[in-house]
C-alpha positions in Angstrom: -43.9 51.9 -10.4 -44.9 55.4 -9.5 -47.1 57.1 -12.1 -48.1 60.7 -12.5 -51.7 61.6 -13.0 -54.0 64.5 -13.5 -57.5 64.8 -12.2 -59.6 67.1 -14.4 -63.2 66.7 -13.2 -63.3 62.9 -12.9 -60.9 62.2 -15.8 -57.4 60.9 -15.1 -54.6 61.9 -17.6 -50.8 61.6 -17.4 -49.0 64.8 -16.5 -45.3 65.3 -15.7 -44.8 69.0 -15.0 -42.9 69.8 -11.9 -43.5 72.6 -9.5 -42.0 75.9 -10.6 -38.2 75.9 -10.2 -37.9 73.3 -7.5 -37.0 69.8 -8.8 -38.3 67.0 -6.7 -36.1 64.0 -6.3 -38.7 62.0 -4.3 -39.5 58.6 -5.9 -37.7 55.4 -6.8 -33.9 55.4 -6.4 -31.3 52.7 -7.0 -30.1 51.1 -3.7 -27.3 48.7 -2.7 -26.1 47.5 0.7 -22.3 47.4 1.4 -19.6 50.0 0.7 -17.6 50.6 -2.4 -16.3 54.1 -3.2 -16.4 53.2 -6.9 -20.2 53.6 -6.6 -19.8 57.4 -6.5 -18.9 57.4 -10.2 -21.2 59.0 -12.8 -21.6 55.8 -14.7 -21.6 52.3 -13.1 -23.3 49.0 -13.7 -26.5 49.1 -11.6 -27.9 45.8 -12.9 -27.9 44.1 -9.5 -29.1 47.1 -7.6 -32.4 47.2 -5.8 -35.1 49.9 -6.0 -36.1 51.9 -2.9 -38.6 54.7 -2.5 -37.1 57.9 -1.2 -37.8 59.3 1.3 -38.4 56.3 3.6 -36.2 54.4 6.1 -34.8 51.3 4.5 -36.2 49.3 7.4 -39.7 50.2 6.1 -39.0 49.4 2.5 -36.4 46.6 2.1 -34.3 45.7 5.2 -36.2 45.4 8.5 -33.2 44.8 10.7 -30.2 46.1 8.7 -27.5 48.3 10.2 -24.4 49.2 8.2 -23.4 50.8 4.9 -25.6 51.4 1.9 -25.5 53.5 -1.3 -28.3 55.4 -3.1 -28.2 56.5 -6.7 -30.5 58.5 -8.9 -30.5 60.6 -12.1 -32.2 63.8 -12.9 -32.4 66.4 -15.6 -31.9 70.2 -15.5 -33.6 72.2 -18.2 -31.2 74.1 -20.5 -32.6 77.5 -19.3 -31.8 76.6 -15.7 -28.3 75.2 -16.1 -26.3 78.4 -15.5 -27.0 78.9 -11.8 -26.1 77.3 -8.5 -28.5 74.9 -6.9 -29.0 73.5 -3.4 -29.6 69.8 -2.8 -32.1 69.7 0.1 -32.7 66.5 2.0 -34.8 66.6 5.2 -32.6 64.1 7.1 -30.5 61.0 6.6 -30.0 58.4 9.3 -27.1 58.4 10.5 -24.3 59.9 8.4 -23.7 60.5 4.7 -21.2 61.5 2.0 -22.8 62.9 -1.2 -21.4 63.1 -4.8 -22.8 64.7 -7.9 -21.5 63.4 -11.2 -18.6 61.8 -9.4 -17.6 65.0 -7.5 -18.0 65.3 -3.7 -20.4 68.1 -2.7 -20.9 67.5 1.1 -21.2 65.3 4.1 -22.9 65.3 7.5 -22.1 63.1 10.6 -19.0 60.8 10.8 -18.3 57.3 9.6 -16.6 54.5 11.5 -14.4 54.0 13.4 -15.3 57.3 15.1 -18.9 57.3 13.8 -21.2 60.1 15.0 -24.9 60.2 14.1 -26.5 63.2 12.5 -29.8 61.4 12.0 -31.9 64.5 12.8 -30.0 67.0 10.8 -31.3 68.4 7.4 -28.8 68.3 4.6 -28.4 71.4 2.4 -25.5 71.0 0.0 -24.6 73.7 -2.6 -24.2 72.5 -6.1 -22.1 74.9 -8.2 -23.4 75.6 -11.7 -20.2 74.3 -13.3 -20.9 70.8 -11.9 -24.3 70.5 -13.5 -25.2 69.1 -16.9 -28.5 68.4 -18.6 -28.3 64.8 -17.3 -26.9 64.3 -13.8 -26.1 61.5 -11.4 -26.5 61.8 -7.6 -24.8 59.2 -5.4 -25.1 59.1 -1.6 -23.1 56.9 0.7 -24.9 56.3 4.0 -23.9 54.6 7.3 -26.5 53.6 9.9 -25.2 52.5 13.3 -28.5 51.6 14.9 -32.3 52.0 14.7 -33.7 53.4 11.4 -31.5 54.0 8.4 -31.3 55.9 5.2 -32.9 58.9 3.5 -36.1 59.0 5.5 -37.4 62.6 5.7 -38.7 65.1 3.1 -38.0 67.3 1.4 -35.8 65.6 -1.2 -35.3 68.1 -3.9 -33.2 70.6 -5.7 -33.8 74.3 -5.1 -32.1 77.2 -7.0 -29.5 78.8 -4.7 -31.1 82.3 -5.1 -34.5 80.9 -4.1 -32.9 79.0 -1.2 -31.1 82.2 0.1 -34.4 84.1 -0.3 -36.2 81.4 1.8 -33.6 81.7 4.5 -33.9 85.5 4.6 -37.6 85.2 4.9 -37.3 82.6 7.7 -35.0 84.9 9.7 -37.3 87.8 9.2 -40.4 85.8 10.2 -38.7 83.7 12.8 -40.3 80.7 11.0 -38.3 77.6 10.4 -41.1 75.0 9.9 -43.2 74.6 6.9 -45.3 71.4 7.2 -48.9 71.4 8.3 -50.4 68.1 9.2 -54.1 67.1 9.0 -55.5 63.9 10.3 -58.7 62.5 11.7 -57.2 59.6 13.6 -57.5 57.4 10.5 -55.5 58.9 7.7 -52.8 61.6 7.7 -51.6 64.2 5.2 -48.8 66.7 5.2 -48.9 70.0 3.3 -45.7 71.9 2.7 -46.1 75.7 2.8 -42.7 76.3 1.2 -43.2 74.0 -1.8 -47.0 74.3 -2.0 -47.6 70.6 -2.3 -49.2 67.9 -0.2 -46.1 65.9 0.4 -47.7 62.6 1.3 -51.1 61.1 2.3 -51.0 58.0 4.5 -53.7 55.4 5.1 -53.0 55.4 8.9 -51.7 57.9 11.4 -49.1 55.4 12.8 -45.9 54.6 10.9 -45.7 50.8 11.4 -48.2 48.0 11.4 -45.7 45.7 13.0 -42.0 45.0 12.9 -41.9 43.9 9.3 -44.5 46.2 7.7 -44.3 50.0 7.6 -47.1 52.3 6.5 -46.4 53.8 3.0 -48.2 56.8 1.5 -50.9 56.1 -0.9 -50.5 59.4 -2.6 -47.6 62.0 -2.8 -46.7 65.3 -4.4 -50.2 66.5 -4.7 -50.1 70.0 -6.3 -52.6 72.4 -7.7 -52.1 73.1 -11.4 -52.7 76.8 -11.4 -50.9 79.9 -12.7 -51.5 81.6 -9.4 -49.1 81.4 -6.5 -50.4 80.9 -2.9 -50.6 84.1 -0.8 -50.7 82.4 2.6 -51.2 79.0 4.3 -52.3 78.3 7.8 -54.6 76.3 10.0 -58.2 77.7 10.1 -59.0 79.0 13.6 -56.4 76.6 15.2 -58.1 73.5 13.9 -57.0 70.6 11.7 -58.3 72.3 8.5 -55.5 73.8 6.4 -56.4 76.8 4.3 -54.3 78.0 1.4 -55.3 81.4 0.1 -54.9 82.5 -3.6 -55.9 85.8 -5.1 -59.1 84.5 -6.7 -59.9 81.4 -4.6 -58.9 79.3 -1.6 -58.1 75.6 -1.1 -58.9 73.7 2.1 -57.1 70.4 2.9 -58.3 68.1 5.6 -59.2 64.6 6.8 -62.7 64.6 8.1 -63.6 64.0 11.8 -67.3 64.7 11.1 -67.5 62.0 8.4 -64.8 59.8 10.0 -63.8 58.3 6.7 -60.5 57.3 5.1 -60.7 60.1 2.5 -58.4 63.0 2.0 -60.3 66.2 0.9 -59.0 69.0 -1.2 -61.7 71.7 -1.6 -61.5 74.6 -4.0 -63.7 77.5 -3.0 -64.4 80.5 -5.3 -66.1 81.5 -8.5 -67.7 78.5 -10.0 -66.6 79.3 -13.6 -63.0 79.8 -12.4 -62.5 76.8 -10.1 -64.2 74.4 -12.6 -61.1 74.5 -14.7 -58.6 73.9 -11.9 -57.0 70.5 -11.5 -54.5 68.6 -9.3 -51.3 66.8 -10.2 -50.2 63.9 -8.0 -48.3 60.6 -7.8 -49.7 57.3 -6.5 -47.6 54.1 -6.2 -50.5 51.6 -6.4 -53.5 53.6 -7.6 -56.2 55.2 -5.5 -59.9 56.0 -5.5 -60.6 59.5 -6.8 -63.8 61.4 -7.3 -65.0 65.0 -7.4 -68.2 66.7 -6.1 -69.4 70.2 -7.1 -71.4 72.2 -4.6 -72.9 75.6 -4.3 -72.8 77.1 -0.8 -74.3 80.6 -0.8 -72.4 83.0 -3.1 -69.5 80.6 -3.4 -69.0 77.4 -5.3 -67.0 74.5 -3.9 -65.3 71.8 -5.8 -64.4 68.8 -3.7 -61.7 66.3 -4.7 -61.7 63.1 -2.7 -58.6 60.9 -2.6 -58.8 57.5 -0.9 -56.6 54.4 -0.7 -57.2 51.8 -3.4 -58.2 49.2 -0.8 -60.7 51.4 0.9 -64.5 51.3 0.6 -65.3 54.8 1.7 -65.6 56.5 -1.7 -69.3 56.0 -2.4 -70.2 56.7 1.3 -68.2 59.9 1.3 -69.6 61.1 -2.0 -73.2 60.5 -0.8 -72.4 62.2 2.5 -71.2 65.3 0.7 -74.2 65.4 -1.6 -76.6 65.2 1.3 -74.8 67.7 3.5 -76.3 71.1 3.8 -73.6 73.7 3.6 -69.8 73.3 3.4 -68.0 70.3 4.8 -64.9 72.4 5.2 -66.8 74.8 7.4 -68.4 71.9 9.3 -65.0 70.5 10.0 -63.8 73.8 11.5 -67.0 73.8 13.6 -66.4 70.2 14.7 -63.0 71.1 16.2 -64.2 74.4 17.6 -66.9 72.3 19.5 -64.0 70.3 21.0 -62.5 73.5 22.2 -65.9 74.4 23.8 -65.8 71.1 25.7 -62.4 72.0 27.1 -61.8 73.8 30.4 -59.3 76.5 29.7 -57.8 78.6 32.5 -59.0 82.2 32.9 -56.8 85.1 31.9 -55.0 83.6 29.0 -53.3 86.0 26.6 -54.4 85.7 23.0 -51.2 84.0 21.9 -51.5 81.5 24.7 -55.1 80.8 23.9 -54.2 80.2 20.2 -51.4 77.8 21.2 -53.7 76.0 23.7 -56.4 75.5 21.0 -53.9 74.3 18.4 -52.4 72.0 21.1 -55.8 70.5 21.7 -56.2 70.0 17.9 -52.8 68.2 17.9 -53.8 65.9 20.8 -57.1 65.1 19.0 -55.3 64.4 15.7 -52.7 62.2 17.5 -55.3 59.7 18.8 -56.3 56.7 16.7 -60.0 56.9 15.9 -62.6 54.4 17.1 -63.2 52.9 13.6 -59.6 52.2 12.7 -59.6 48.9 10.8 -57.1 47.4 13.3 -59.5 47.0 16.3 -56.7 46.9 19.0 -55.2 50.1 17.7 -58.1 52.4 18.8 -57.4 55.0 21.4 -53.6 55.0 21.3 -51.9 58.4 21.1 -48.9 59.0 18.8 -45.8 60.7 20.2 -45.8 62.9 17.1 -47.9 63.7 14.1 -46.4 63.0 10.7 -44.0 64.0 9.2 -42.4 63.6 12.6 -40.6 60.3 12.8 -42.2 59.5 16.1 -45.6 58.7 14.7 -45.6 55.8 17.1 -47.4 55.3 20.5 -44.9 55.6 23.3 -46.2 55.0 26.8 -44.1 57.9 28.1 -45.3 60.5 25.7 -48.9 59.2 25.9 -48.8 59.6 29.7 -48.2 63.4 29.3 -50.9 63.6 26.6 -53.4 61.8 28.8 -52.6 64.1 31.7 -53.2 67.1 29.5 -56.5 65.7 28.2 -57.6 65.2 31.8 -56.7 68.7 32.8 -58.7 70.0 29.9 -61.7 68.0 30.9 -61.6 65.8 27.8 -62.3 62.7 29.9 -63.6 60.6 27.1 -60.3 60.9 25.1 -58.2 60.3 28.2 -60.2 57.2 29.1 -59.8 55.8 25.6 -56.1 56.2 25.7 -55.8 54.5 29.1 -58.2 51.7 28.0 -56.0 51.1 24.9 -53.1 50.1 27.2 -55.2 48.3 29.8 -57.2 46.2 27.3 -54.4 45.0 25.0 -53.4 41.4 25.2 -50.1 41.9 23.4 -47.8 42.8 26.3 -45.7 40.5 28.6 -43.2 39.7 25.9 -40.3 40.9 28.1 -41.2 39.1 31.3 -37.7 37.6 30.9 -34.9 38.9 28.7 -31.4 37.6 29.0 -28.9 40.2 27.6 -25.4 39.5 26.3 -24.0 39.8 29.8 -26.1 36.8 30.9 -28.3 38.9 33.2 -32.1 38.8 33.0 -33.4 42.3 32.3 -37.0 41.3 32.0 -39.7 42.7 34.2 -39.7 39.4 36.1 -43.4 39.1 36.7 -46.5 39.4 34.5 -47.1 43.0 33.4 -49.6 45.0 31.4 -48.1 48.2 30.1 -45.5 48.1 27.3 -41.9 48.4 28.2 -41.5 51.0 25.5 -44.2 51.6 22.9 -46.8 50.0 20.6 -47.0 49.0 16.9 -49.9 50.4 15.0 -51.8 47.2 15.4 -51.7 47.6 19.1 -48.9 45.1 19.9 -46.1 45.8 22.3 -42.8 47.0 20.8 -39.5 47.4 22.5 -37.5 49.4 19.9 -35.1 46.5 19.4 -31.7 47.1 17.7 -28.2 45.5 17.7 -27.8 46.5 21.4 -30.9 44.7 22.4 -34.3 46.0 23.4 -35.3 49.1 25.4 -36.9 48.0 28.7 -38.2 51.0 30.5 -39.8 50.6 33.9 -40.6 54.3 34.2 -43.5 53.6 31.8 -45.4 51.8 34.6 -45.0 54.7 37.0 -46.0 57.3 34.4 -49.1 55.2 33.5 -50.2 55.1 37.1 -49.8 58.8 37.5 -51.9 59.5 34.4 -54.5 57.0 35.4 -54.8 58.3 39.0 -55.1 61.9 37.8 -57.9 60.8 35.4 -59.8 59.0 38.1 -59.4 61.8 40.6 -60.5 64.5 38.2 -63.3 62.6 36.4 -64.7 60.8 39.4 -64.8 57.6 37.2 -64.9 55.2 40.1 -66.3 52.4 38.0 -63.3 52.5 35.7 -60.9 52.2 38.6 -62.9 49.3 40.1 -63.1 47.5 36.8 -59.4 47.6 36.2 -58.1 47.5 39.8 -57.0 43.9 39.7 -54.9 44.5 36.6 -53.5 47.8 38.0 -52.4 46.2 41.2 -51.1 42.9 40.0 -49.6 43.9 36.6 -48.6 47.5 37.0 -48.0 48.4 40.7 -46.7 45.0 41.7 -44.4 45.0 38.6 -42.8 48.2 39.9 -42.4 46.9 43.4 -40.8 43.7 42.1 -38.1 45.8 40.4 -37.0 47.8 43.4 -33.5 46.5 44.3 -31.7 46.3 47.6 -30.6 49.9 47.3 -34.2 51.0 47.3 -34.1 52.2 43.7 -35.4 50.7 40.5 -32.8 48.4 39.1 -30.9 49.2 35.8 -33.1 49.7 32.7 -33.0 51.6 29.5 -34.0 54.9 31.1 -36.0 57.9 30.2 -34.1 58.7 27.0 -34.0 55.1 25.7 -30.3 54.3 26.0 -30.9 50.5 25.5 -29.6 47.8 27.7 -27.7 47.1 30.0 -28.7 50.6 31.1 -28.4 52.3 34.5 -30.5 52.9 37.6 -32.0 56.2 36.5 -33.2 58.9 38.9 -36.2 59.6 36.6 -37.3 56.0 36.6 -37.2 55.6 40.4 -38.8 59.0 40.8 -41.8 58.6 38.5 -42.4 55.0 39.8 -42.4 56.4 43.3 -44.9 59.1 42.3 -47.1 56.5 40.6 -47.1 54.2 43.6 -47.8 57.1 46.0 -50.9 58.2 44.0 -52.0 54.6 43.5 -51.8 53.9 47.2 -54.1 56.9 47.9 -56.7 55.6 45.4 -56.4 52.1 46.8 -57.1 53.4 50.2 -60.0 55.5 49.0 -61.7 52.5 47.4 -61.0 50.1 50.2 -58.1 48.1 48.7 -54.6 47.3 50.0 -52.6 50.5 50.1 -49.9 50.2 52.8 -47.4 48.1 50.7 -47.5 50.6 47.9 -47.1 53.6 50.1 -44.2 51.9 51.8 -42.6 51.1 48.4 -43.0 54.7 47.4 -41.2 55.9 50.6 -38.4 53.4 49.9 -37.9 54.8 46.5 -37.7 58.4 47.8 -35.2 57.3 50.4 -33.2 55.4 47.8 -33.0 58.4 45.5 -31.7 60.6 48.3 -29.2 58.0 49.3 -27.8 57.1 45.9 -28.7 60.0 43.5 -28.0 63.0 45.7 -24.6 64.6 44.9 -22.9 66.9 47.3 -26.2 67.5 49.1 -27.2 70.0 46.3 -28.0 68.1 43.1 -29.9 65.1 41.9 -27.6 63.5 39.3 -29.1 61.5 36.4 -28.4 58.0 37.7 -26.8 56.0 40.4 -23.7 54.9 38.3 -22.3 58.3 37.3 -20.2 59.8 40.1 -18.4 62.7 38.5 -19.9 65.9 37.0 -17.8 65.0 33.9 -19.7 61.8 33.3 -22.0 61.8 30.3 -25.3 61.4 32.0 -24.5 63.1 35.3 -26.5 66.2 34.4 -29.9 65.1 33.1 -32.9 67.2 32.3 -35.2 64.2 33.2 -34.4 64.9 36.8 -36.6 68.0 36.7 -39.7 65.7 36.7 -39.1 64.7 40.4 -39.6 68.3 41.4 -42.4 69.0 38.8 -44.3 66.0 40.1 -43.8 66.9 43.7 -42.0 63.7 44.6 -39.0 65.7 46.0 -40.4 68.5 48.1 -37.3 70.0 49.6 -37.2 73.7 48.3 -33.6 74.2 49.3 -32.6 71.1 47.3 -34.7 72.3 44.3 -33.0 75.7 44.3 -29.5 74.3 44.5 -30.4 71.7 41.9 -31.7 74.3 39.5 -28.7 76.5 40.1 -26.4 73.6 39.0 -28.6 72.7 36.1 -28.8 76.3 34.9 -25.1 76.4 34.7 -24.8 73.1 32.7 -28.1 72.5 30.9 -29.4 76.0 30.6 -29.4 77.4 27.1 -26.7 80.1 26.8 -27.6 81.7 23.4 -28.9 85.2 24.0 -31.3 85.5 27.0 -31.6 82.2 28.8 -34.2 80.4 26.8 -34.6 76.8 28.0 -32.8 73.6 28.7 -30.8 71.0 26.7 -31.4 67.3 27.5 -27.9 66.0 28.4 -24.6 68.0 28.6 -22.8 66.1 25.8 -21.4 66.6 22.3 -24.3 64.7 20.7 -26.3 67.0 18.5 -29.6 65.4 19.4 -29.0 65.6 23.2 -27.2 68.9 23.2 -30.0 71.1 21.8 -32.9 72.9 23.5 -35.8 70.6 24.3 -39.0 72.7 24.8 -40.4 69.7 26.9 -37.6 70.2 29.4 -38.3 73.9 29.8 -42.0 73.3 30.2 -41.5 70.8 33.0 -39.1 73.2 34.7 -41.9 75.7 34.5 -44.2 73.4 36.4 -41.6 72.8 39.0 -40.9 76.5 39.4 -44.6 77.1 40.1 -44.6 74.3 42.7 -41.8 76.0 44.5 -43.2 79.5 44.4 -41.3 81.0 41.4 -44.1 81.8 39.0 -42.2 84.6 37.3 -39.6 82.2 36.0 -42.3 79.7 35.0 -44.1 82.4 33.0 -40.8 83.3 31.2 -40.3 79.7 30.2 -43.9 79.4 29.0 -43.6 82.7 27.1 -40.5 81.4 25.3 -42.4 78.4 23.9 -45.5 80.5 23.2 -43.6 83.0 21.1 -41.5 80.6 19.0 -44.5 78.3 18.4 -46.6 81.3 17.4 -44.1 81.9 14.6 -44.4 78.3 13.5 -48.1 77.6 13.1 -48.5 77.1 16.8 -46.8 73.7 16.6 -44.3 72.6 19.2 -41.1 70.7 18.1 -39.0 68.1 19.8 -35.9 70.3 19.5 -35.0 74.0 19.0 -31.5 74.5 17.7 -29.0 76.5 19.7 -27.6 78.4 16.7 -30.6 79.7 14.8 -33.6 78.7 17.0 -34.8 76.5 14.2 -37.2 73.6 14.5 -35.6 70.2 14.5 -36.3 66.6 15.4 -39.8 65.2 15.3 -42.5 67.8 14.6 -45.2 68.4 15.9 -44.9 66.6 19.2 -48.1 65.6 21.0 -47.4 64.5 24.6 -43.9 66.1 24.8 -45.2 69.2 23.0 -48.9 70.0 23.0 -49.5 68.0 26.2 -46.5 69.5 28.1 -47.6 73.0 27.1 -51.2 72.5 28.3 -49.9 71.2 31.7 -47.5 74.2 32.0 -50.3 76.7 31.2 -52.5 75.2 33.9 -49.6 75.4 36.4 -49.0 79.0 35.7 -52.6 80.1 35.7 -54.2 78.0 38.4 
């Protein structure tokens, strides 16, 4: 059961005050699978209902493989002095669709239910609650349908906000151009998220990844950490583009961070100011299973610092961390900033960057560093993997595809040690090869067919291969092998690490390159798989998959030749793939369609932003084709709101696909430079620079078409920070 606590010095006391005005609804709710509209009523018998923590996907709490209907119920109180006003129910996201009732009255819905169900899994819910519906004691009931993948109320905030305050927040957002309010700090071991709108640390997690394995998800060990102070924060931001968060008050500051320098599993909250004043400040928090807590008081020059250390109950870092602090000369908060700034000094940045670009480059480096699991992670086979997104982004999982772009960016920056560790994570794991054979419902074998090394989709936190399995079957993505080869070859060529290539050459040849060649069909393209956007089996023969596999084989053949290994077969296979693409994916001699199956421009996946990669990577070198391809894609995938801003993923009615993807625009920028149009590339890069600059220099998965708000998983690492780094290098070098 969750319990509220207060830390005053080292003394724990119970405390239940909520943040001013906003009423948090995070915590334990009642939960029941199935569907019964009677469950919307204000009073029902909940004796046989389960308990679930909100927000969290129900797969991570109760039902690992459940798709279908479920209901959530909770009660809350409104103080008498706040009853006579409208409120807004704010829920970060519900997967997939919902209908919501307050005291038995319908207040809103998002998405559609069967038989014509439509997912709105990535859409925040903001439902107005009229004052005349509210009572002192209230019941909230939410009907949820999940068609596939994760399910339920999974993303913060989950709260009530006064309507006036909500409207004021929206006006401020429009004025500032800021739509994102969550700053993440992590050291590759633990992760915490500070909300700049609610002024609380939403959650602190004992690992940076979201799932240990298919049955066990990572839960926070502390949530709703707030400072009990009469003062309101004046500002919040990262310090000098690092991982250290600084919240400024009139009389003091607070720094929040996970420590790279100490490399421990502690979350640090550091009060800095007049010693007499900060001595009386305290924190309020919730912890489901208890935690280790201590405080350390230090004098650093004219300022005093009061450190609060919060560690998971099963950790053993508390004494070590306290001793480290006591022995440290100066401020640990300052030392952490210096640690990350030293990483920036190791980087090779292009010359001539504008200040805004430099800031975003530095923050992108910090995101890439934060996204990589540290060397002393307690799961030894987890070390080195790179998350697709930092928390609170839902993609805090290691995808091969996203990691490949992150590794490429680390290589371009000259951070060879980090790039090497990420490559080694995938090469050294013994947990792949699970999908050598997989017979789908159509009776066909969609497995790789030979021994392979690189995951067909992604990895669990413990380092084991995962294929994102749902009722449609697994994702099996052969493009991962090509992307991995590209990232590895770029690393070896840039770093000169010949020993690394020679050490792993047998695996690279037999379990990566040969696996690609085995899956080239008689049309000289990669056979049907789940594709670049994970559409699950039975899939299609995607242009992106054949293209990046062809690029990977081409670069691998060059390295093989350089080091005296067999190369002709791989170069020939690459040429076959290029010929197959031009034979089966070229439409009307002017466009590369998304896959071999779709034949009409009206088909769902005909126009596909993933095709940009074949030009960005230089696999298709025909400038005339590039220009006609971009002309067609500008008309169908180009964002039409205001000045042309970027590109959507797929021309469809799906809200996830049919929004601007910064990643797509950044890859087009690289392609534009390759074909001599640097002005257009600069425009696309400037677009991301400007909007990220208004949102703490973090890059999202999606920018909405209507309000240019952040959406999806935020912040992205490979598809955000990594893609930006690569685009900047393309523009400036």
